[in-house]
N, C-alpha and C positions, 0 to 999 in steps of 0.2 A: 496561286498567283504566279504569273510568268516572271522569271528573273531575266530581264533583257540581256544582261551581261553574259549569261550562260547559253544564249541561243546561238546555235551554229548550223551551218549547212550540212547536216548529217542525217542519214536515213534512220528510221525507227528500227529497233532490234526486232520488232514484230514482222518485218518484211521478209519475204522469201528471197534467198540468194542461192546461187549454184553451190555454195559451200555449206549451207545449213539445213538442207532439206533432202528428203528421199520421196519418191513417188511409188505408191503401192497400187497395182492394178489387180482387182479382185473379181474373178468369175465373169469375165467378158466371154461368154460361151454361148453356143447356139441355143441350147434348151432354155437358158436364162433369158436370152433375147426373145424367144418365142412367147414367154410369159410377161414380157415388159409392155405395159400399157400406159405409162405415165407421160410419154412423149413420143415423137417420131423416132423410130429406131435407127433409121439411116442417119439422122442428125446426131444421135448418141454415138454411133460408130465413128462418124466424122470427128466429133469432139474428142473421142478416146484416142484416135490416131493422131490428132493434132497435139494432144497432151503428151503422147509418147514421143513425138518428134521434138517437142519442146524440151523434154527431159534429155533426149539424146543430144540435142544441139548444145546444151550447157553441161553435158557430162554429169548430170545428176544421177545418182544411183537409183535403180528401180528394183522392185520385187514383183514378179509375175506369179499369180496363183490361180488355180482352178479348183473346183469342187467336183468330185466324182466324175472326172473327165471320161473314163472308160466305161463306167456303168450307167451313166444317166445324162450328164450335161454336155458331153462332147468336148472337142479340143478348144484351146484358146483361140479367140478371134484371129484368123489368119493375117489380117492387115496389121494387127498389133504384134503378132509374133515376128512378122517380117522386119519390123523396126529393130528388134533385138534378137537376131538370128542365133546368137551364141549364148543367150541368157537361159539359165535353168528355170523351168516352170515347176513350181511347188504344187503338187496335187494333194488335196485334203479330203477327209471324210467329214470334217467339222464344218457346220454352217458359219460358226464364228472362227475366222482365221486366227484370231488371237489365242485360241485354245489348241492350236497346232504348233508343236515345238519347233518344227523345221521352219515354219513361217516366221515365228518370233525370232529365232536365231538369225534368219536372213535379215530381218529388220535391224536387229542389234548390230549385225556386221557392217551395216552402212555407217554406223557411228553418228547418225543424224537424229536430232530431237524433234525437228519439225517434220511431220508426216503428211503427205498429200495423198488422199485416198480417192479412188474412183472405182466404180464397179456396179454389179447387178446382184441381187436387188438391193435398192437403197435401204429398205425397211428391215432387211435381215443381214445380208452379207457385208453391208457397209456400216450400219448403225451398231452392230454388235462389236466388231473390232475397234470402231472409233471410240465407243464408250470405254472399252477395255483398255485401249492405249491411253486415253485421258486419265483413267484411274491410276495409271502407272507414270503419270507426270509427263507424258509426251504432249506436244502441241499438235493439234489435228486440224487439217484443212480439207474440206470435202468439195471435190469438183462436181458440182451439181449437174452440169450439162453433159458430163461424161459418165453419169450414173443414171439409173432408172429403176422404177418400182413397178409393181403389177397394176397400179392405178395412179392417177394424179394425186389422190388423197394419201395413198400409201407413201409415195415419194415425198410429198410436202410434209406430212406428219413426221416422217423419219428425219428429214432435214431439221425441222423445228426441235425435235427431241435432241438431236446432236448439238444444235445451237445452245439449248438450255444446259447441256452438259459441258459446254465450253468450246465446242468446235467452231471453226470459221468457214462459212460457205464461200466458195470462189467459183469462177468459170475457167475454162482451159485457156482462153485468150488472156484473161487476167494473170494467170500463172506465167504464161509465156512472156508478157510484157513486164511483169514484176521481176523476172529473172534478167531481162535485158536492161531495163531501167534507164539506160542512157544511150541515145542514138549515136553517140560518139564511140561506143564500144564496138570498134570495127571488126574484131575477131569473130563476132557472132552475128553482126548486122545482116549480112547476105543470107545466112542460113535462116534467121528469123523471118526475113522477108519472103523466103521460099515457102516456109511453113504457113505464113499468113496468106500468101497468094493461093496456096493449094487447099487450105482448110477453113479460112476465115470469111467465106462468103462475100458479101458486099464490101466488107472492109478490104478483103484481098483484091477485089476488082478496083477499089479506090487506089490501092498501091500500084496496080498495073497502070492505071490512068496517070497517076502522078509521075511515075517513072518514065512513061512515054512522053508526057508533056513537059515536065520540069527537068527530069534527068534521071539517070540510073541510080543515083544515090539519094533520091528524095526520101525524107524520113517518113516512117510509118504513121 
């Protein structure tokens, strides 16, 4: 029962903020994209880069990881690497990133308990570290549109498995706007609008229209 006297205008501690989360990009690589069949690969690339720019806009720590980059899967998605040109990329042999000590140490170094995961393939390289992190009391959020599996069923079943394990499914735009939260947050407003216009499709066009008709500071 709600105690009205204790109700305040305060956000839930479950919400993502620039100070409580880290974003983990796992195996966005050519060979992994070749095998992705759960959705349009160009759309997944767009969502991935949008998520990366969201993290950069709010100075959220990120971890970039690849699997067998030189022997099989190829380099990290160039558009993603360009967002973080000085970021070290952790290459692994393990399909489960959480079984790689360098990866886990990088996650620990962020000091964040809320982990936002995106990558390929959902049913292997995302579900395995997601469940492993959950088992060690991290809070896990999976960016479903910046991830992909070998088939629609593989992707969806993996998402459902992670939900059952306690993970929260989100989209990249949801993460971006959850971090912004308030259109009066002027220090990030223009950068958020730039990301929206570049990567958020019809929503971005709506912002272009609103700013042209209403004014440069029309809210998103």
